[in-house]
DSSP file (Angstrom, degrees, kcal/mol; ACC not computed):
  #  RESIDUE AA STRUCTURE BP1 BP2  ACC     N-H-->O    O-->H-N    N-H-->O    O-->H-N    TCO  KAPPA ALPHA  PHI   PSI    X-CA   Y-CA   Z-CA
    1    1 A M              0   0    0      0, 0.0     2,-0.6     0, 0.0    75,-0.2   0.000 360.0 360.0 360.0 126.7   95.7  104.3   36.7
    2    2 A V        +     0   0    0     72,-0.1    71,-0.0    73,-0.1    72,-0.0  -0.927 360.0 172.8-114.9 119.6   93.0  104.9   39.2
    3    3 A I        -     0   0    0     -2,-0.6     2,-0.3    45,-0.0    38,-0.0  -0.981  36.1-124.5-120.6 116.2   89.9  102.7   39.3
    4    4 A P        -     0   0    0      0, 0.0    -2,-0.0     0, 0.0    41,-0.0  -0.433  28.6-152.5 -64.6 123.1   87.7  103.5   42.3
    5    5 A L        -     0   0    0     -2,-0.3     3,-0.1     1,-0.1     6,-0.1  -0.686  22.4-100.6 -95.3 149.2   87.2  100.2   44.2
    6    6 A P    >   -     0   0    0      0, 0.0     3,-1.6     0, 0.0    -1,-0.1  -0.353  53.6 -87.6 -62.4 147.8   84.1   99.5   46.3
    7    7 A P  T 3  S+     0   0    0      0, 0.0     3,-0.1     0, 0.0     0, 0.0  -0.272 112.1  20.9 -59.1 140.0   84.7  100.1   50.1
    8    8 A G  T 3  S+     0   0    0      1,-0.3     2,-0.4    -3,-0.1     0, 0.0   0.473 100.2 109.2  83.0   1.9   86.0   97.1   51.9
    9    9 A K    <   -     0   0    0     -3,-1.6    -1,-0.3     3,-0.0     2,-0.2  -0.861  54.7-147.1-112.3 146.5   87.4   95.4   48.8
   10   10 A S     >  -     0   0    0     -2,-0.4     4,-1.3    -3,-0.1     3,-0.3  -0.695  26.2-114.6-108.9 163.2   91.1   95.0   47.9
   11   11 A V  H  > S+     0   0    0     -2,-0.2     4,-2.3     1,-0.2     3,-0.3   0.902 115.9  58.7 -58.6 -42.3   92.9   95.0   44.6
   12   12 A E  H  > S+     0   0    0      1,-0.2     4,-2.6     2,-0.2    -1,-0.2   0.849 100.3  56.4 -59.8 -35.8   93.9   91.4   45.2
   13   13 A E  H  > S+     0   0    0     -3,-0.3     4,-2.1     1,-0.2    -1,-0.2   0.903 109.9  44.4 -63.6 -40.4   90.2   90.3   45.5
   14   14 A F  H  X S+     0   0    0     -4,-1.3     4,-2.5    -3,-0.3     5,-0.2   0.863 111.4  52.9 -73.5 -35.0   89.4   91.7   42.1
   15   15 A V  H  X S+     0   0    0     -4,-2.3     4,-2.7     2,-0.2     5,-0.3   0.935 111.1  47.5 -62.8 -45.2   92.5   90.2   40.6
   16   16 A E  H  X S+     0   0    0     -4,-2.6     4,-2.8     1,-0.2    -2,-0.2   0.903 110.9  52.5 -60.2 -41.9   91.5   86.8   42.0
   17   17 A F  H  X S+     0   0    0     -4,-2.1     4,-2.0     2,-0.2    -2,-0.2   0.942 113.5  41.7 -60.5 -49.6   87.9   87.4   40.6
   18   18 A V  H  X S+     0   0    0     -4,-2.5     4,-2.3     2,-0.2    -2,-0.2   0.918 116.6  47.9 -67.8 -44.0   89.1   88.1   37.1
   19   19 A I  H  X S+     0   0    0     -4,-2.7     4,-2.7    -5,-0.2     5,-0.2   0.918 111.0  52.2 -63.3 -42.3   91.8   85.4   37.0
   20   20 A G  H  X S+     0   0    0     -4,-2.8     4,-1.5    -5,-0.3    -1,-0.2   0.901 110.4  47.9 -59.6 -41.9   89.2   82.9   38.4
   21   21 A R  H  <>S+     0   0    0     -4,-2.0     5,-2.6    -5,-0.2     4,-0.4   0.898 111.9  49.8 -65.5 -40.4   86.8   83.8   35.7
   22   22 A A  H ><5S+     0   0    0     -4,-2.3     3,-1.1     1,-0.2    -2,-0.2   0.912 110.5  49.3 -65.6 -41.5   89.5   83.5   33.0
   23   23 A L  H 3<5S+     0   0    0     -4,-2.7    -1,-0.2     1,-0.3    -2,-0.2   0.805 108.3  54.5 -67.7 -28.1   90.6   80.1   34.3
   24   24 A A  T 3<5S-     0   0    0     -4,-1.5    -1,-0.3    -5,-0.2    -2,-0.2   0.539 119.1-112.5 -81.1  -6.2   86.9   78.9   34.3
   25   25 A G  T < 5 +     0   0    0     -3,-1.1    -3,-0.2    -4,-0.4    -2,-0.1   0.656  58.1 161.5  85.9  15.8   86.6   79.9   30.6
   26   26 A T      < -     0   0    0     -5,-2.6    -1,-0.3    -6,-0.2    -2,-0.1  -0.530  44.3-111.3 -70.1 131.5   84.2   82.8   31.1
   27   27 A P     >  -     0   0    0      0, 0.0     4,-2.2     0, 0.0     3,-0.2  -0.256  23.5-115.8 -61.4 152.1   84.2   85.2   28.1
   28   28 A D  H  > S+     0   0    0      1,-0.2     4,-2.5     2,-0.2     5,-0.2   0.890 114.5  53.6 -57.7 -43.6   85.7   88.6   28.7
   29   29 A R  H  > S+     0   0    0      1,-0.2     4,-2.3     2,-0.2    -1,-0.2   0.885 109.1  49.3 -60.7 -38.7   82.4   90.4   28.1
   30   30 A Q  H  > S+     0   0    0     -3,-0.2     4,-2.5     2,-0.2    -1,-0.2   0.891 109.0  52.3 -69.1 -38.3   80.7   88.2   30.7
   31   31 A T  H  X S+     0   0    0     -4,-2.2     4,-2.1     2,-0.2    -2,-0.2   0.929 110.9  47.8 -61.4 -44.7   83.5   88.9   33.2
   32   32 A E  H  X S+     0   0    0     -4,-2.5     4,-2.0     1,-0.2    -2,-0.2   0.914 111.2  50.5 -61.9 -42.8   83.0   92.6   32.7
   33   33 A Q  H  X S+     0   0    0     -4,-2.3     4,-2.8     1,-0.2     5,-0.3   0.892 109.3  51.5 -63.1 -39.1   79.3   92.3   33.1
   34   34 A D  H  X S+     0   0    0     -4,-2.5     4,-2.7     1,-0.2     5,-0.5   0.878 108.2  51.5 -65.5 -37.6   79.8   90.4   36.3
   35   35 A L  H  X S+     0   0    0     -4,-2.1     4,-1.4     2,-0.2     6,-1.3   0.882 112.7  47.1 -63.9 -37.5   82.1   93.2   37.6
   36   36 A I  H  X S+     0   0    0     -4,-2.0     4,-1.2     4,-0.2    -2,-0.2   0.951 120.0  35.7 -69.0 -49.9   79.4   95.7   36.7
   37   37 A T  H  < S+     0   0    0     -4,-2.8    -2,-0.2     2,-0.2    -3,-0.2   0.884 124.0  40.1 -76.0 -38.1   76.4   93.8   38.3
   38   38 A T  H  < S+     0   0    0     -4,-2.7    -3,-0.2    -5,-0.3    -2,-0.2   0.903 132.3  19.2 -78.4 -41.5   78.2   92.3   41.3
   39   39 A F  H  < S-     0   0    0     -4,-1.4    -3,-0.2    -5,-0.5    -2,-0.2   0.493  99.2-116.9-113.5  -5.6   80.4   95.2   42.4
   40   40 A G     <  +     0   0    0     -4,-1.2    -4,-0.2    -5,-0.4    -3,-0.1   0.740  54.2 158.7  78.9  23.1   78.8   98.2   40.7
   41   41 A F        -     0   0    0     -6,-1.3    -1,-0.2    -9,-0.1     2,-0.1  -0.392  44.2-111.7 -71.4 155.9   81.7   99.2   38.4
   42   42 A S     >  -     0   0    0      1,-0.1     4,-2.5    -2,-0.1     5,-0.2  -0.424  33.0-106.0 -76.1 166.0   81.0  101.4   35.4
   43   43 A A  H  > S+     0   0    0      1,-0.2     4,-2.1     2,-0.2     5,-0.2   0.900 121.8  49.1 -61.7 -40.6   81.4   99.7   32.0
   44   44 A E  H  > S+     0   0    0      2,-0.2     4,-2.4     1,-0.2    -1,-0.2   0.913 111.9  47.6 -65.9 -43.0   84.7  101.6   31.4
   45   45 A S  H  > S+     0   0    0      2,-0.2     4,-2.7     1,-0.2    -2,-0.2   0.890 111.3  51.0 -66.4 -39.1   86.1  100.7   34.8
   46   46 A A  H  X S+     0   0    0     -4,-2.5     4,-2.3     2,-0.2    -1,-0.2   0.911 112.2  46.6 -64.5 -42.5   85.2   97.0   34.5
   47   47 A A  H  X S+     0   0    0     -4,-2.1     4,-2.3    -5,-0.2    -2,-0.2   0.902 114.3  47.6 -66.2 -40.8   86.9   96.9   31.1
   48   48 A L  H  X S+     0   0    0     -4,-2.4     4,-2.6     2,-0.2    -2,-0.2   0.902 110.7  51.6 -67.0 -41.4   90.0   98.7   32.4
   49   49 A L  H  X S+     0   0    0     -4,-2.7     4,-2.0     2,-0.2    -2,-0.2   0.942 112.4  45.2 -60.3 -48.5   90.2   96.4   35.4
   50   50 A R  H  X S+     0   0    0     -4,-2.3     4,-2.1     1,-0.2     5,-0.2   0.915 113.4  51.1 -61.8 -42.9   90.0   93.3   33.3
   51   51 A D  H  X S+     0   0    0     -4,-2.3     4,-2.2     1,-0.2    -2,-0.2   0.900 109.4  49.4 -61.8 -42.5   92.6   94.7   30.9
   52   52 A R  H  X S+     0   0    0     -4,-2.6     4,-2.0     2,-0.2    -1,-0.2   0.851 108.1  54.0 -69.5 -34.0   95.0   95.6   33.6
   53   53 A V  H  X S+     0   0    0     -4,-2.0     4,-1.6     2,-0.2    -1,-0.2   0.952 113.5  41.8 -62.6 -48.1   94.8   92.1   35.2
   54   54 A F  H  X S+     0   0    0     -4,-2.1     4,-2.5     1,-0.2    -2,-0.2   0.833 109.8  59.6 -69.6 -30.4   95.6   90.5   31.9
   55   55 A G  H  X S+     0   0    0     -4,-2.2     4,-2.0    -5,-0.2    -1,-0.2   0.901 105.3  48.6 -62.1 -40.8   98.3   93.2   31.2
   56   56 A G  H  X S+     0   0    0     -4,-2.0     4,-1.5     2,-0.2    -1,-0.2   0.871 110.8  50.7 -66.2 -37.3  100.1   92.1   34.4
   57   57 A I  H  X S+     0   0    0     -4,-1.6     4,-1.0     2,-0.2    -2,-0.2   0.917 109.7  49.6 -67.3 -42.8   99.9   88.5   33.4
   58   58 A V  H >X S+     0   0    0     -4,-2.5     4,-0.6     1,-0.2     3,-0.6   0.888 108.6  53.5 -64.5 -38.0  101.4   89.2   30.0
   59   59 A R  H ><>S+     0   0    0     -4,-2.0     3,-0.6     1,-0.2     5,-0.5   0.858 104.7  55.9 -62.9 -33.8  104.2   91.2   31.5
   60   60 A A  H ><5S+     0   0    0     -4,-1.5     3,-1.0     1,-0.2    -1,-0.2   0.760  90.0  76.3 -69.5 -24.1  105.0   88.2   33.7
   61   61 A V  H <<5S+     0   0    0     -4,-1.0    -1,-0.2    -3,-0.6    -2,-0.2   0.884 100.4  39.6 -54.1 -42.0  105.4   85.9   30.7
   62   62 A F  T <<5S-     0   0    0     -3,-0.6    -1,-0.3    -4,-0.6    -2,-0.2   0.492  94.5-145.7 -93.6  -2.9  108.8   87.3   29.9
   63   63 A S  T < 5 +     0   0    0     -3,-1.0    -3,-0.1    -4,-0.4    -2,-0.1   0.736  40.5 154.3  45.9  35.5  110.0   87.6   33.5
   64   64 A N    > < -     0   0    0     -5,-0.5     3,-2.3     1,-0.1     4,-0.3  -0.830  41.9-145.7 -90.7 120.4  112.0   90.7   32.9
   65   65 A P  G >  S+     0   0    0      0, 0.0     3,-1.3     0, 0.0    -1,-0.1   0.802  99.4  62.2 -58.0 -27.8  112.3   92.7   36.2
   66   66 A A  G 3  S+     0   0    0      1,-0.2    -3,-0.0    -3,-0.0    -2,-0.0   0.700  97.8  59.3 -69.1 -17.1  112.2   95.9   34.2
   67   67 A N  G <  S+     0   0    0     -3,-2.3    -1,-0.2    -8,-0.1    -8,-0.1   0.511  74.7 120.8 -86.7  -6.4  108.7   94.9   33.1
   68   68 A R    <   -     0   0    0     -3,-1.3    10,-0.1    -4,-0.3     3,-0.1  -0.414  66.9-123.9 -62.9 124.4  107.4   94.7   36.7
   69   69 A P        -     0   0    0      0, 0.0     2,-0.3     0, 0.0    -1,-0.1  -0.304  28.3-100.8 -66.2 153.5  104.4   97.2   36.9
   70   70 A S     >  -     0   0    0      1,-0.1     4,-2.1     2,-0.0     8,-0.3  -0.579  18.4-144.2 -75.0 133.6  104.6   99.8   39.6
   71   71 A S  T  4 S+     0   0    0     -2,-0.3    -1,-0.1     1,-0.2     8,-0.1   0.701 101.7  43.6 -70.8 -17.4  102.6   99.1   42.7
   72   72 A I  T  4 S+     0   0    0      2,-0.1    -1,-0.2     3,-0.1    49,-0.0   0.878 120.2  35.9 -91.8 -46.6  101.8  102.8   42.9
   73   73 A K  T  4 S+     0   0    0      1,-0.2    -2,-0.2     2,-0.1    -1,-0.0   0.824 137.1  14.4 -80.0 -32.0  101.0  103.7   39.3
   74   74 A D     X  +     0   0    0     -4,-2.1     4,-2.4     1,-0.1    -1,-0.2  -0.527  66.1 166.3-143.8  70.6   99.3  100.4   38.3
   75   75 A P  H  > S+     0   0    0      0, 0.0     4,-2.2     0, 0.0     5,-0.1   0.773  77.2  55.3 -63.4 -26.8   98.4   98.3   41.4
   76   76 A I  H  > S+     0   0    0      2,-0.2     4,-2.2   -75,-0.2     5,-0.2   0.952 111.7  41.5 -72.2 -48.4   96.1   96.0   39.5
   77   77 A A  H  > S+     0   0    0      1,-0.2     4,-2.5     2,-0.2     5,-0.2   0.884 114.7  54.5 -63.5 -37.9   98.7   95.0   36.9
   78   78 A Y  H  X S+     0   0    0     -4,-2.4     4,-2.6    -8,-0.3    -2,-0.2   0.934 109.1  46.9 -59.9 -47.6  101.2   94.8   39.7
   79   79 A S  H  X S+     0   0    0     -4,-2.2     4,-2.1     1,-0.2    -2,-0.2   0.900 114.6  45.4 -65.0 -41.6   99.1   92.4   41.7
   80   80 A S  H  X S+     0   0    0     -4,-2.2     4,-2.5     2,-0.2    -1,-0.2   0.859 111.7  53.7 -71.7 -33.2   98.3   90.1   38.7
   81   81 A Y  H  X S+     0   0    0     -4,-2.5     4,-2.3    -5,-0.2    -2,-0.2   0.946 110.5  46.5 -60.9 -49.3  102.0   90.2   37.7
   82   82 A E  H  X S+     0   0    0     -4,-2.6     4,-2.0     1,-0.2    -2,-0.2   0.904 113.0  49.5 -61.3 -41.9  103.0   89.1   41.2
   83   83 A R  H  X S+     0   0    0     -4,-2.1     4,-2.3     1,-0.2    -1,-0.2   0.921 112.0  47.5 -64.5 -43.7  100.4   86.3   41.2
   84   84 A A  H  < S+     0   0    0     -4,-2.5     7,-0.3     1,-0.2    -1,-0.2   0.845 110.8  52.2 -67.6 -33.4  101.4   85.0   37.8
   85   85 A M  H  < S+     0   0    0     -4,-2.3    -1,-0.2     1,-0.2    -2,-0.2   0.867 112.8  44.8 -70.0 -35.2  105.1   85.0   38.9
   86   86 A R  H  < S+     0   0    0     -4,-2.0    -2,-0.2     1,-0.3    -1,-0.2   0.856 127.3  29.7 -73.1 -35.4  104.2   83.0   42.0
   87   87 A E    ><  +     0   0    0     -4,-2.3     3,-2.0    -5,-0.2     4,-0.4  -0.730  66.4 176.6-127.4  81.1  102.0   80.6   40.0
   88   88 A P  T >> S+     0   0    0      0, 0.0     4,-1.4     0, 0.0     3,-0.7   0.695  72.8  77.1 -61.2 -18.1  103.2   80.3   36.4
   89   89 A S  H 3> S+     0   0    0      1,-0.2     4,-2.0     2,-0.2     5,-0.2   0.797  84.4  65.5 -62.9 -24.9  100.6   77.8   35.6
   90   90 A I  H <> S+     0   0    0     -3,-2.0     4,-2.1     2,-0.2     5,-0.3   0.914  99.5  52.1 -59.8 -42.1   98.1   80.7   35.4
   91   91 A I  H <> S+     0   0    0     -3,-0.7     4,-3.3    -4,-0.4     7,-0.3   0.950 111.6  43.8 -60.3 -51.0  100.0   82.0   32.4
   92   92 A S  H  < S+     0   0    0     -4,-1.4    -1,-0.2     1,-0.2    -2,-0.2   0.799 114.0  51.0 -69.4 -27.3   99.9   78.7   30.5
   93   93 A R  H  < S+     0   0    0     -4,-2.0    -1,-0.2    -5,-0.2    -2,-0.2   0.838 119.9  33.9 -78.6 -32.2   96.2   78.1   31.3
   94   94 A I  H  < S+     0   0    0     -4,-2.1    -2,-0.2     1,-0.2    -3,-0.2   0.860 133.9  27.7 -86.8 -39.7   95.1   81.5   30.2
   95   95 A Y    ><  +     0   0    0     -4,-3.3     3,-2.3    -5,-0.3    -1,-0.2  -0.759  67.3 180.0-123.0  82.8   97.6   81.9   27.3
   96   96 A P  G >  S+     0   0    0      0, 0.0     3,-1.7     0, 0.0     4,-0.2   0.765  77.9  68.2 -56.7 -26.8   98.5   78.4   26.1
   97   97 A K  G 3  S+     0   0    0      1,-0.3     3,-0.3     2,-0.1     4,-0.1   0.698  99.3  51.5 -68.3 -15.5  100.8   79.8   23.4
   98   98 A Y  G <> S+     0   0    0     -3,-2.3     4,-2.3    -7,-0.3    -1,-0.3   0.106  74.0 114.1-103.4  21.2  103.1   80.9   26.3
   99   99 A A  H <> S+     0   0    0     -3,-1.7     4,-2.1     1,-0.2    -1,-0.2   0.866  74.1  53.4 -61.4 -37.6  103.2   77.5   28.0
  100  100 A D  H  > S+     0   0    0     -3,-0.3     4,-1.8    -4,-0.2    -1,-0.2   0.897 110.4  46.5 -67.7 -38.4  106.9   77.1   27.2
  101  101 A Q  H  > S+     0   0    0      2,-0.2     4,-2.4     1,-0.2    -2,-0.2   0.886 111.6  52.2 -66.9 -37.8  107.8   80.4   28.9
  102  102 A A  H  X S+     0   0    0     -4,-2.3     4,-2.1     1,-0.2    -2,-0.2   0.871 107.2  52.7 -65.6 -36.1  105.6   79.6   31.8
  103  103 A E  H  X S+     0   0    0     -4,-2.1     4,-1.0     2,-0.2    -1,-0.2   0.909 110.1  47.5 -65.4 -41.7  107.4   76.3   32.2
  104  104 A K  H >X S+     0   0    0     -4,-1.8     4,-0.8     1,-0.2     3,-0.5   0.903 111.4  51.6 -63.1 -41.0  110.8   78.1   32.3
  105  105 A L  H >< S+     0   0    0     -4,-2.4     3,-0.7     1,-0.2    -2,-0.2   0.866 103.6  57.7 -63.9 -37.3  109.4   80.5   34.8
  106  106 A A  H 3< S+     0   0    0     -4,-2.1    -1,-0.2     1,-0.2    -2,-0.2   0.787 103.2  54.5 -65.1 -26.6  108.2   77.7   37.0
  107  107 A K  H << S+     0   0    0     -4,-1.0    -1,-0.2    -3,-0.5    -2,-0.2   0.709  97.4  80.0 -80.8 -19.8  111.8   76.3   37.2
  108  108 A K  S << S-     0   0    0     -4,-0.8     2,-0.5    -3,-0.7    -3,-0.0  -0.493  84.9-118.3 -83.9 155.4  113.1   79.7   38.4
  109  109 A R        -     0   0    0     -2,-0.2     2,-0.4     2,-0.0    -2,-0.1  -0.841  30.7-145.2 -91.2 129.1  112.9   80.9   42.0
  110  110 A Y        -     0   0    0     -2,-0.5    -5,-0.0   -25,-0.1    -4,-0.0  -0.814   5.9-153.4-101.5 132.6  110.9   84.1   42.1
  111  111 A T        -     0   0    0     -2,-0.4     5,-0.1     5,-0.0   -25,-0.0  -0.909  25.2-127.2-100.8 114.2  111.7   86.9   44.6
  112  112 A P    >   -     0   0    0      0, 0.0     3,-1.8     0, 0.0     4,-0.5  -0.178  22.0-111.1 -59.3 155.4  108.5   88.8   45.4
  113  113 A A  G >  S+     0   0    0      1,-0.3     3,-0.9     2,-0.2    -2,-0.0   0.730 110.6  75.8 -61.8 -23.5  108.7   92.6   44.9
  114  114 A I  G 3  S+     0   0    0      1,-0.3     3,-0.3     2,-0.1    -1,-0.3   0.803 102.0  41.4 -60.7 -26.1  108.5   93.2   48.7
  115  115 A Y  G <  S+     0   0    0     -3,-1.8    -1,-0.3     1,-0.2    -2,-0.2   0.545 121.7  40.6 -96.0  -9.0  112.1   92.0   48.9
  116  116 A S  S <  S+     0   0    0     -3,-0.9    -1,-0.2    -4,-0.5    -2,-0.1  -0.400  79.5 179.1-136.2  58.5  113.3   93.9   45.8
  117  117 A R        -     0   0    0     -3,-0.3    -3,-0.1     1,-0.1     5,-0.0  -0.268  25.8-127.7 -64.5 145.3  111.5   97.3   45.9
  118  118 A Q    >>  -     0   0    0      1,-0.1     3,-2.1    -5,-0.0     4,-0.6  -0.657  29.6-107.8 -87.7 151.6  112.2   99.8   43.2
  119  119 A P  G >4 S+     0   0    0      0, 0.0     3,-1.1     0, 0.0    -1,-0.1   0.833 116.9  54.4 -52.6 -39.8  113.2  103.3   44.4
  120  120 A E  G 34 S+     0   0    0      1,-0.2     5,-0.0     5,-0.1    -3,-0.0   0.660 108.7  51.2 -71.9 -11.4  109.9  105.0   43.5
  121  121 A E  G <4 S+     0   0    0     -3,-2.1    -1,-0.2     3,-0.0    -4,-0.0   0.520  82.1 108.8-101.0  -6.5  108.0  102.4   45.6
  122  122 A S  S << S-     0   0    0     -3,-1.1     3,-0.0    -4,-0.6     4,-0.0  -0.442  74.7-125.8 -73.4 146.2  110.0  102.7   48.8
  123  123 A P  S    S+     0   0    0      0, 0.0     2,-0.4     0, 0.0    -1,-0.1   0.858  95.6  21.1 -62.7 -36.0  108.1  104.3   51.7
  124  124 A T  S    S-     0   0    0     -5,-0.0     5,-0.1     2,-0.0    -3,-0.0  -0.975  94.3-102.7-129.5 148.2  110.9  106.9   52.2
  125  125 A R    >   -     0   0    0     -2,-0.4     3,-1.9     1,-0.1     4,-0.3  -0.318  33.0-114.3 -67.2 151.7  113.6  107.9   49.7
  126  126 A W  G >  S+     0   0    0      1,-0.3     3,-0.9     2,-0.2     4,-0.2   0.797 114.6  55.0 -60.2 -31.1  117.0  106.4   50.2
  127  127 A W  G 3  S+     0   0    0      1,-0.2     3,-0.3     2,-0.1    -1,-0.3   0.529  98.8  64.4 -82.2  -3.6  118.6  109.8   51.1
  128  128 A Q  G X  S+     0   0    0     -3,-1.9     3,-1.0     1,-0.2     4,-0.3   0.482  75.6  86.3 -96.8  -2.7  116.1  110.5   53.8
  129  129 A F  G X  S+     0   0    0     -3,-0.9     3,-1.2    -4,-0.3    -1,-0.2   0.821  80.5  62.8 -67.4 -28.8  117.1  107.6   56.1
  130  130 A W  G 3  S+     0   0    0     -3,-0.3    -1,-0.2     1,-0.2    -2,-0.1   0.708  92.1  66.9 -69.5 -18.3  119.8  109.7   57.8
  131  131 A R  G <         0   0    0     -3,-1.0    -1,-0.2     1,-0.2    -2,-0.2   0.669 360.0 360.0 -75.8 -16.3  117.1  112.1   59.1
  132  132 A R    <         0   0    0     -3,-1.2    -1,-0.2    -4,-0.3    -2,-0.1   0.488 360.0 360.0 -73.7 360.0  115.7  109.5   61.4
């Protein structure tokens, strides 16, 4: 999924922006409007950005490694997934019905994806290391 980002801004900044708005209780429509007016997104891009942030958080609820979004194919969901896995309280504060899963997640030790890359995300394929 490709959402053109404004120059000089990172995916993590937008994930923080959307999560911060959700934790503050800002309605989804207002968050989308703020993305449009503050950063110049189109209405479709703002809605998709917000949706992908929440999609990553919902995927983190069940803490299944197979559910981890691809950092290449869906960097926004990937970034919000990683953030929710590091800070499970985000899950319970945005989605109170998943508070018990978030509590279980908080008791586990989480290994960030940087240490457990999936093959399609590695910079070079495993069979190409011998060429170096």
